[in-house]
C-alpha positions in Angstrom: 22.8 13.0 7.2 21.0 14.0 4.0 23.2 15.4 1.3 20.4 17.5 -0.2 18.3 20.3 1.3 15.5 19.1 3.4 12.7 20.3 5.8 11.5 18.3 8.8 9.0 18.7 11.6 7.6 16.1 14.0 5.8 14.1 11.3 6.8 15.4 7.8 10.2 15.3 6.1 10.6 16.9 2.7 13.6 16.6 0.4 14.5 18.9 -2.4 16.2 16.7 -5.0 15.7 13.8 -7.5 14.0 10.7 -6.4 16.9 8.5 -7.6 19.3 10.5 -5.4 17.2 10.5 -2.2 15.6 7.1 -2.2 18.9 5.2 -1.6 19.2 7.1 1.7 16.0 5.6 3.1 16.3 2.5 5.3 15.1 -0.9 4.2 11.4 -1.7 5.1 10.8 1.7 6.6 7.8 2.8 4.6 4.3 1.4 5.1 2.6 3.1 2.1 4.0 4.5 -1.2 1.6 6.8 -3.0 3.2 8.2 -6.2 2.3 10.1 -9.4 5.3 9.8 -11.6 5.7 11.7 -14.9 3.4 10.3 -17.5 5.9 10.7 -20.4 5.0 13.1 -23.2 1.6 14.0 -21.8 2.3 17.4 -20.1 4.1 20.3 -21.8 6.7 20.3 -19.2 10.4 19.5 -19.5 10.2 16.9 -16.7 7.6 15.0 -18.7 9.5 15.0 -22.0 13.0 13.9 -21.0 12.8 10.4 -22.5 13.3 9.7 -26.2 11.7 6.3 -26.1 9.2 4.4 -24.0 11.9 1.9 -23.2 14.1 4.7 -21.7 11.2 5.9 -19.6 10.4 2.4 -18.3 14.1 1.7 -17.5 14.2 4.9 -15.4 11.0 3.9 -13.6 12.2 0.3 -13.1 15.3 1.6 -11.2 13.1 3.6 -8.9 10.7 0.6 -8.5 13.7 -1.4 -7.2 14.1 1.2 -4.4 10.3 1.2 -3.7 10.5 -2.6 -3.3 13.5 -2.3 -0.9 12.0 0.4 1.4 8.4 -0.9 1.5 7.6 -3.0 4.5 6.6 -6.6 3.8 2.9 -5.7 4.6 3.1 -2.4 2.8 1.1 -1.1 -0.2 2.0 0.9 -3.3 -0.4 3.1 -5.4 1.0 4.3 -8.7 -0.9 6.7 -11.0 -0.4 6.2 -14.7 -1.6 7.8 -17.9 -4.0 5.8 -20.1 -1.3 5.6 -22.7 1.4 4.1 -20.4 -0.7 2.3 -17.8 -0.4 -1.2 -19.3 3.4 -0.8 -19.8 3.9 0.5 -16.2 1.8 -2.3 -14.8 3.8 -5.0 -16.6 7.0 -3.4 -15.4 5.8 -3.2 -11.7 4.7 -6.8 -11.8 8.4 -7.7 -12.1 8.8 -6.7 -8.5 5.4 -6.4 -6.9 2.1 -8.3 -6.9 -0.5 -6.2 -8.7 -3.7 -6.4 -6.7 -5.8 -4.5 -9.2 -6.0 -1.5 -11.5 -8.2 1.2 -10.2 -10.0 3.6 -12.6 -10.3 7.2 -11.5 -13.3 8.3 -13.5 -13.2 12.1 -13.9 -16.4 14.2 -14.0 -17.7 15.5 -17.3 -16.0 18.6 -18.7 -12.9 18.2 -16.5 -10.4 17.1 -19.1 -8.9 19.0 -22.0 -9.7 16.1 -24.3 -13.3 17.1 -24.2 -12.4 20.4 -25.9 -11.2 18.5 -29.0 -13.2 17.5 -32.0 -14.2 14.0 -31.1 -14.4 12.8 -34.7 -10.9 13.9 -35.5 -9.5 12.1 -32.4 -10.3 8.7 -34.0 -10.5 7.3 -30.5 -12.7 7.5 -27.4 -11.4 10.6 -25.6 -9.7 9.8 -22.3 -11.7 10.9 -19.2 -10.0 8.6 -16.7 -6.7 7.8 -15.1 -5.3 4.5 -13.9 -4.1 3.8 -10.4 -2.1 0.6 -10.0 -2.6 -0.9 -6.5 0.3 -3.2 -5.5 1.8 -5.1 -2.6 5.1 -6.9 -2.0 5.5 -10.1 -4.0 6.9 -13.3 -2.4 6.6 -15.7 -5.4 10.0 -15.0 -6.9 11.7 -18.4 -6.7 15.2 -16.9 -7.0 14.6 -14.7 -3.9 12.9 -17.3 -1.7 16.0 -19.2 -0.8 18.3 -16.2 -0.5 19.3 -14.2 2.5 18.7 -10.5 2.6 15.8 -8.2 2.3 13.4 -10.3 0.3 14.0 -13.4 2.5 13.1 -11.2 5.5 10.0 -10.1 3.7 9.0 -13.7 3.1 9.7 -14.7 6.7 7.4 -11.9 8.0 4.8 -12.7 5.4 4.7 -16.3 6.6 4.3 -15.1 10.2 1.0 -13.6 9.2 -0.3 -17.0 8.4 1.5 -19.2 10.8 2.8 -17.5 13.9 -0.3 -16.0 15.4 -3.2 -18.4 15.4 -1.5 -21.4 13.8 1.5 -21.8 16.1 -0.5 -20.9 19.2 -3.2 -23.4 18.5 -0.6 -26.1 17.6 1.2 -25.6 20.9 -2.0 -25.7 22.9 -3.3 -28.8 21.3 0.0 -30.6 21.9 0.1 -29.4 25.5 -3.4 -30.8 26.0 -2.6 -34.1 24.1 -5.5 -33.3 21.7 -5.6 -34.1 18.0 -6.8 -32.0 15.2 -9.4 -34.7 14.4 -10.9 -34.2 17.9 -11.2 -30.5 17.4 -12.5 -30.9 13.8 -15.3 -33.0 15.3 -16.5 -29.9 17.1 -17.3 -28.2 13.8 -18.8 -30.9 11.4 -20.0 -30.1 7.9 -23.8 -29.8 7.2 -23.7 -33.5 6.4 -22.0 -34.4 9.7 -18.6 -35.1 8.2 -15.2 -33.8 9.3 -13.8 -30.8 7.5 -10.3 -29.4 7.0 -11.0 -26.3 9.1 -8.5 -27.3 11.8 -5.7 -28.1 9.4 -6.3 -24.7 7.7 -6.0 -22.9 11.1 -2.9 -24.7 12.1 -1.2 -24.0 8.7 -2.4 -20.4 8.9 -4.5 -20.4 5.8 -7.3 -18.7 7.8 -8.3 -18.2 11.4 -11.1 -19.5 13.6 -14.0 -17.2 14.5 -14.4 -15.9 18.0 -17.1 -18.6 18.7 -15.0 -21.4 17.3 -12.0 -20.3 19.4 -14.1 -20.3 22.6 -15.5 -23.7 21.7 -12.0 -25.1 21.4 -11.0 -23.5 24.7 -14.1 -25.0 26.5 -13.4 -28.4 25.0 -9.7 -28.5 26.1 -10.4 -27.2 29.6 -13.3 -29.7 30.0 -11.3 -32.7 28.9 -8.4 -31.8 31.2 -10.4 -30.5 34.2 -8.7 -27.1 34.2 -9.0 -23.5 32.9 -5.4 -23.4 31.7 -5.8 -23.8 28.0 -6.1 -21.0 25.3 -5.6 -18.4 28.0 -4.8 -15.7 25.4 -7.8 -13.6 24.5 -9.1 -14.0 21.0 -9.1 -10.2 20.4 -5.4 -10.0 21.4 -4.6 -12.7 18.8 -6.8 -11.1 16.2 -5.1 -7.7 16.7 -1.6 -9.3 16.4 -2.8 -11.1 13.2 -4.2 -7.9 11.7 -1.0 -5.9 12.6 1.0 -8.3 10.5 -1.3 -8.2 7.5 -1.4 -5.5 4.8 -3.8 -2.8 6.0 -7.0 -2.5 4.0 -9.9 -0.7 5.6 -13.1 0.2 3.8 -16.7 0.6 4.8 -20.0 1.3 3.1 -19.6 5.0 4.0 -16.6 5.5 1.6 -16.0 4.6 -2.1 -14.7 1.0 -2.1 -15.1 -0.3 -5.7 -12.3 -0.2 -8.2 -13.9 2.8 -9.9 -13.3 6.2 -8.1 -15.4 9.2 -8.7 -13.5 12.0 -7.1 -13.6 15.5 -8.6 -10.5 16.9 -10.3 -8.7 19.9 -8.7 -10.2 23.2 -10.1 -7.8 25.7 -11.7 -6.1 28.1 -9.2 -3.0 30.2 -9.1 -0.7 27.6 -7.5 -2.2 24.4 -9.1 0.3 21.8 -10.0 -0.1 20.5 -13.6 -0.7 17.0 -12.2 -2.3 17.8 -8.9 -4.5 15.1 -7.4 -7.6 15.7 -5.3 -6.9 15.9 -1.6 -10.0 13.7 -1.0 -8.7 10.9 -3.3 -5.2 10.8 -1.7 -6.8 10.9 1.8 -8.9 7.9 0.8 -5.9 5.9 -0.3 -4.0 6.7 2.9 -6.9 5.9 5.3 -7.6 2.6 3.5 -4.1 1.3 3.2 -2.2 2.5 6.3 -2.6 2.8 10.0 -2.1 5.8 12.3 1.6 6.7 12.7 2.6 4.8 9.6 4.9 6.5 7.2 3.7 7.5 3.7 6.2 8.2 0.9 5.6 10.4 -2.2 8.8 10.7 -4.2 7.1 13.0 -6.8 5.6 15.3 -4.3 4.6 18.2 -6.5 2.7 20.8 -4.5 2.4 18.5 -1.4 -1.1 17.0 -1.6 0.1 13.7 -0.2 1.9 15.4 2.7 -1.2 17.4 3.6 -3.4 14.3 3.4 -1.0 12.3 5.5 -0.8 15.0 8.2 -4.6 15.2 8.3 -4.9 11.4 8.7 -2.4 11.2 11.6 0.4 9.6 9.5 4.1 10.5 9.1 5.2 11.3 5.6 8.3 11.7 3.4 8.2 13.8 0.3 10.7 14.3 -2.5 10.5 17.0 -5.1 13.0 18.1 -7.7 11.4 21.5 -8.6 12.5 24.2 -6.1 9.3 26.2 -6.5 7.0 23.3 -5.8 9.2 22.1 -3.0 8.9 25.4 -1.2 5.2 25.5 -1.9 4.8 22.0 -0.3 6.7 23.3 2.8 4.4 26.2 3.0 1.4 23.9 2.7 2.4 21.6 5.6 4.1 24.3 7.9 1.5 27.1 7.8 3.6 29.4 5.7 7.1 28.8 7.1 9.5 29.0 4.2 13.1 27.7 4.3 16.1 29.1 2.6 17.7 26.7 0.2 
């Protein structure tokens, strides 16, 4: 039972408290997507952004939280972390201790949408910042100290291997053995342009990649023809592909949405209840739809006014939000519950 005030409905759970107090209560590997916008450190004129005397103190605080993110993120989960231009490089290096950094996304803000543009450019002695970094991460499995240990990271590695081995690789291996067929026989079905054998079958059996639908059907026809039956590779290709995709890290983009590493979403215009760090609903919705599946759980442990919660609800996801400020916590509840306000 939570030891801090919380609100919960069918899909959204919101906690009023500090991230470092609430995160330890969440189960291992229970979150499919973490989307966070932590304090920048000495950028905003707010006490919560100016509580660290040094950069090292800030990074130490963030590192302790990152250990919890690593613990609660599923093996095929994703993490997006916003960072200021000043701290992005330091945050990225710190996160790389526990995660694999896929890439750094640049959120390019429209002209005249940042306070920096109000300054005298010559007196700045730098190019004024008109962008923000978003660090895109996934679980890392290369830590040699964790590979041989039991516990959470070992479980992560086991499931990660299943993505590459269990689905197509193990099934094809068992079927070839059952049919007394060799990999060389199957490879002969798919020669190179010069007529030579390739390593495609070895790659499939080891799980490095998967056959196409046509290749799968060609293998099925060959095994059945050689054995005079219709008993081999009975599982449908689409069933195997779906199982394979379910184990992989979700990533869904199309030509109809922004899909480069430069985002061009508008900033949130000023309004009465605008959070100092509020992110555009469209941007957060984009991250959620690209990197999670329906009914997945999204975490934002610096919830602010509840943008991530609203986006998750719109996208058919579950969500957990954590916010230390009582006013913003109540505002987030109002945002996701159509005005129902709790007493805390």
